[in-house]
C-alpha positions in Angstrom: -3.5 -6.8 14.5 0.3 -7.5 15.5 1.4 -10.1 17.0 4.1 -10.1 19.7 7.3 -11.2 18.3 6.6 -10.2 14.4 8.7 -8.0 12.0 6.6 -6.2 9.9 8.3 -3.5 6.9 6.2 -0.6 5.1 7.9 0.4 1.7 7.6 3.4 -0.9 9.1 3.4 -3.9 9.4 4.2 -7.2 10.0 2.2 -10.5 9.5 4.7 -13.5 7.6 7.3 -12.3 5.2 5.3 -10.8 4.6 4.7 -6.9 3.8 1.3 -5.1 3.7 0.5 -1.7 4.5 -3.0 -0.1 3.8 -4.6 3.6 5.4 -6.8 4.6 5.4 -9.2 7.3 8.1 -11.8 8.8 9.5 -12.0 5.6 6.6 -12.8 3.4 4.8 -10.4 1.1 1.5 -8.9 2.3 0.2 -6.4 0.4 1.8 -4.9 -3.0 0.0 -2.0 -4.2 0.4 -0.1 -7.4 -0.6 3.9 -6.7 -1.5 5.0 -10.1 -3.9 1.7 -10.3 -5.2 1.0 -6.4 -7.4 -1.8 -7.6 -5.5 -3.2 -8.9 -3.9 -5.1 -5.8 -5.3 -8.5 -5.2 -3.7 -9.0 -9.0 0.4 -7.6 -7.2 0.5 -10.8 -4.9 0.2 -11.1 -1.5 -1.1 -13.2 1.4 -3.7 -10.3 2.0 -4.1 -8.2 -1.1 -7.5 -6.0 0.5 -6.1 -5.6 4.2 -4.9 -2.0 3.9 -8.2 -1.3 1.5 -10.0 0.8 4.4 -6.6 3.2 5.1 -6.5 3.3 0.4 -10.1 4.7 0.5 -9.1 7.0 3.8 -6.6 8.3 2.2 -8.2 9.1 -1.0 -6.5 6.1 -3.1 -9.7 5.3 -5.3 -10.6 8.3 -6.4 -11.5 9.2 -10.1 -8.6 12.2 -9.8 -6.7 10.4 -7.2 -3.8 9.7 -10.3 -3.9 13.4 -10.7 -1.2 13.7 -7.2 2.0 12.8 -6.4 3.9 10.9 -3.1 0.5 8.8 -2.8 2.4 6.2 -1.7 3.6 8.2 1.6 0.3 9.9 2.1 -0.5 5.9 2.7 2.1 4.8 4.4 1.2 8.0 6.9 -2.2 6.9 7.4 -1.2 3.3 8.5 1.7 4.0 10.5 0.8 7.3 11.6 
């Protein structure tokens, strides 16, 4: 739940062909996701690494063939932000 006055940033970017999603709140990293290895978000840092797990499931990031499609991060951004 977002409180009044909180600053949020949700971003998706690609590094060397790997797509990442980061969620920031008030200048602190909340969760960082490597969409090619979504089960490893707890190892990427952030204060609440499991915050977006339900949204990740809804867009199919944990599916066995999830590594075969592009723009997984953008699908997640859309699921979180609407």
